[in-house]
C-alpha positions in Angstrom: -40.0 37.3 2.7 -41.4 40.6 3.0 -39.0 43.5 3.0 -39.3 46.5 5.5 -40.2 49.7 3.9 -37.1 52.2 3.5 -38.9 54.8 5.6 -39.3 52.1 8.7 -35.9 50.7 8.2 -33.4 51.6 11.1 -30.4 53.7 10.0 -27.4 51.5 9.8 -24.0 52.7 10.9 -21.8 53.4 8.0 -19.6 50.2 7.7 -16.3 52.0 7.4 -16.9 54.2 10.4 -17.9 51.0 12.4 -14.9 49.3 11.3 -12.5 52.0 12.2 -14.0 52.5 15.7 -13.7 48.5 16.3 -10.1 48.8 15.4 -9.3 51.7 17.5 -11.1 49.9 20.5 -9.1 46.7 19.8 -5.7 48.7 19.8 -6.7 50.2 23.3 -7.5 46.8 24.5 -4.2 45.5 23.2 -2.4 48.1 25.1 -4.5 47.2 28.4 -3.7 43.7 27.9 -0.2 44.3 28.1 -0.6 46.0 31.4 -1.0 49.6 30.0 2.2 49.3 28.0 2.7 47.7 24.7 5.1 47.7 21.8 4.0 48.2 18.1 4.7 44.6 17.3 2.5 43.4 20.4 -0.3 45.6 19.1 0.0 44.1 15.6 0.0 40.7 17.1 -3.0 41.1 19.2 -5.2 42.8 16.7 -4.3 41.0 13.6 -4.0 44.3 11.6 -1.6 45.2 9.2 1.6 47.0 10.6 0.9 50.1 8.5 -2.8 50.3 9.7 -1.9 50.0 13.4 0.8 52.7 12.9 -1.8 55.0 11.4 -4.2 54.4 14.1 -1.8 54.8 16.9 -0.9 58.2 15.5 -4.6 59.0 15.6 -5.0 57.8 19.2 -2.0 59.8 20.3 -3.4 63.1 18.6 -6.4 62.7 20.8 -4.2 61.7 23.9 -6.0 58.4 24.3 -2.5 56.8 24.0 1.0 58.2 24.8 4.3 57.2 23.1 7.5 56.4 25.3 10.1 55.4 23.1 9.1 52.3 21.5 6.3 51.7 23.8 2.7 53.0 23.9 0.9 53.7 27.0 -2.8 54.5 27.7 -3.1 58.3 27.4 -4.4 60.9 30.0 -7.6 61.4 28.1 -8.7 58.0 28.4 -8.4 58.2 32.2 -10.2 61.5 32.2 -12.9 59.7 30.5 -13.1 56.9 32.7 -12.9 59.0 35.9 -14.6 57.5 38.9 -18.0 59.2 40.2 -16.0 60.1 43.3 -13.9 62.4 41.7 -15.6 65.3 43.8 -14.4 63.7 46.9 -11.0 63.6 45.5 -11.2 67.3 44.5 -12.3 68.4 48.1 -9.4 66.2 49.5 -6.8 67.9 47.1 -8.2 71.4 48.0 -7.8 70.8 51.7 -4.5 69.2 51.7 -2.7 71.4 49.1 -1.4 74.2 51.5 0.3 71.1 53.5 1.8 70.0 50.2 3.0 73.4 49.5 4.7 73.6 53.1 6.3 70.2 52.9 7.7 71.3 49.4 9.0 74.5 50.8 10.7 72.6 53.8 12.3 70.0 51.6 12.7 71.5 48.3 11.7 68.1 46.7 8.9 66.7 44.9 6.0 66.2 46.9 2.8 64.5 46.0 -0.6 63.3 47.1 -1.7 60.0 45.5 -5.0 58.0 45.3 -6.2 54.8 43.9 -7.8 54.8 40.4 -9.2 51.6 39.5 -6.0 49.4 39.7 -3.7 52.4 39.1 -2.0 55.0 41.1 -3.2 58.6 40.4 -1.6 61.7 41.9 -4.3 64.4 42.7 -1.4 67.1 43.3 2.3 67.4 42.8 4.5 70.3 44.1 8.0 70.6 42.7 10.7 72.7 41.4 12.2 73.0 37.9 14.9 70.4 38.6 12.1 67.6 39.2 10.0 68.5 36.2 10.9 65.6 34.2 10.2 63.4 37.1 6.7 65.0 37.7 5.8 64.1 33.9 6.3 60.5 34.7 4.2 60.7 37.8 1.2 62.6 36.0 0.7 59.2 34.2 -1.4 56.8 36.0 0.5 53.4 36.5 -0.1 50.2 38.1 -0.3 50.3 41.9 2.2 47.5 42.4 4.6 49.2 39.8 4.8 52.8 41.9 6.2 53.4 45.4 2.9 55.4 46.5 0.9 52.6 44.9 2.4 50.0 47.2 1.8 52.2 50.1 -1.8 52.3 48.9 -2.0 48.5 48.4 -0.7 48.0 51.8 -3.8 49.7 53.5 -6.3 49.0 50.6 -9.4 46.8 51.5 -9.1 43.0 50.8 -11.6 43.6 47.9 -8.9 45.7 46.2 -6.1 43.4 47.3 -7.7 40.3 45.7 -7.3 42.3 42.2 -3.4 41.8 42.6 -2.6 38.3 42.6 1.0 39.4 41.5 1.6 40.7 45.1 2.3 36.8 45.9 4.6 36.4 43.2 8.3 37.5 42.8 8.7 41.1 41.3 11.6 42.7 39.6 14.2 43.4 42.0 14.7 46.9 40.4 11.4 47.7 41.7 12.0 46.4 45.4 14.0 47.7 48.4 17.2 45.8 48.8 16.7 42.5 50.4 13.2 42.1 49.5 12.2 39.7 46.9 8.3 39.7 46.7 5.8 42.5 46.6 4.1 40.8 49.5 7.2 41.3 51.5 7.2 44.8 50.8 3.5 45.4 51.8 4.3 43.7 55.1 7.3 45.9 55.6 5.1 48.8 54.9 2.3 47.9 57.4 5.0 47.5 60.0 6.9 50.7 59.5 4.1 52.8 58.4 6.0 54.1 55.1 8.1 52.6 52.2 11.3 53.9 50.8 12.5 52.7 47.3 15.4 53.6 45.0 15.6 54.0 41.4 19.2 53.9 40.4 18.4 54.4 36.9 16.8 57.8 37.3 18.8 58.5 40.4 16.2 59.4 42.7 14.2 57.9 45.7 10.7 57.8 46.9 9.3 57.7 50.3 5.6 57.3 50.7 3.3 57.0 53.6 -0.3 56.5 53.9 -2.7 59.3 55.4 -5.4 56.5 55.6 -9.0 57.0 55.6 -9.8 59.4 58.6 -13.5 59.9 58.7 -15.2 59.2 55.3 -12.2 60.4 53.3 -10.7 58.2 50.5 -7.5 56.3 51.0 -4.6 58.6 50.2 -0.8 58.6 50.4 1.7 61.4 50.8 5.2 61.1 48.9 8.4 62.9 48.7 11.0 62.2 45.9 14.4 63.4 45.9 18.0 62.4 44.7 19.3 59.2 46.1 22.0 61.1 48.2 19.4 63.2 50.0 19.2 63.0 53.9 16.4 60.5 54.0 16.3 60.1 57.7 15.3 63.7 57.9 13.0 63.4 54.8 11.0 60.4 56.2 10.7 62.4 59.9 9.2 65.3 57.6 7.0 62.9 55.8 5.5 61.2 58.7 4.9 64.5 60.5 3.1 65.7 57.2 0.9 62.6 57.5 0.0 63.2 61.1 -0.9 66.8 59.9 -3.0 65.6 56.9 -5.1 63.5 59.2 -5.7 66.3 61.7 -6.6 68.6 58.6 -9.2 66.1 57.5 -10.5 65.2 60.8 -11.1 68.7 61.9 -12.5 70.1 58.5 -16.0 71.2 58.7 -16.4 69.8 55.2 -17.2 66.1 54.7 -17.2 64.1 51.5 -20.6 62.7 50.6 -21.1 59.2 52.1 -19.0 56.3 49.9 -21.1 54.2 47.9 -22.1 50.7 49.3 -18.9 49.2 47.7 -16.8 51.7 49.4 -18.6 51.2 52.9 -17.7 47.5 52.5 -14.2 48.3 52.0 -14.2 50.7 55.1 -16.0 48.1 57.1 -13.2 45.7 56.0 -10.5 48.2 57.0 -12.0 48.7 60.5 -12.1 44.9 61.1 -8.7 44.2 60.1 -7.3 47.2 62.3 -8.8 45.5 65.2 -7.3 42.0 64.6 -3.9 43.8 63.7 -2.8 46.6 66.2 0.2 47.4 63.9 -2.2 48.5 61.2 -1.7 52.2 61.9 -1.4 55.2 59.4 1.8 57.3 59.7 
């Protein structure tokens, strides 16, 4: 066999660096396989690497914010979501810009944590959070993207998501943990049905001592699906908070519909989703926003 002359041979990647990259990617895949949260033991089992090697690589991934540590668990980091940001970020930035003054007014009126959330793949992503010092610890939790079905705003997003997105969540028809559901509801699908009927969702987290109400702004015009939320201590006046929230949703829709700015036309994939929303709305008159 005739060998290729050295000057014509392709430059191979250094074997050591290649192995390191593969190991890091496998660790990220291990965390992803765990639903975005995994323990050291789970990652070791998934990758087949030595515990000491995994521990060292986890530290490296945390350093560059590709992973975050929460007690004994590891989560996908902020930098990873930033790298994987969708092309419609410009539409989200415009949405945030237009609704930020409204969020500030709602925060000044309630003195609670007020947020604007959208979907990012299969996760909840907050475009903006307004809060005082007493809610800074909660805001830090909200800043981390989390599975749609595991957050109150995410469930409101799921309730009005096109069918193509809903198909990504087969767990919606399975029993969910009672700690994440309103009292008396046993399945995520029941929660979503309730959101569509009421136009909002209210859930309590007894462990954190807070409750969150969320209501969909919807898709006025060509804007992305978004949700307004208010989080406060469980003993707050929630009848009044929900009234403020619903009023905020109405104002948000008016702002977007009257804005001289318009986002670029959505991609064909998004057009399909918008069409699905319109078709479903005609079939179900209860499918209203706010």
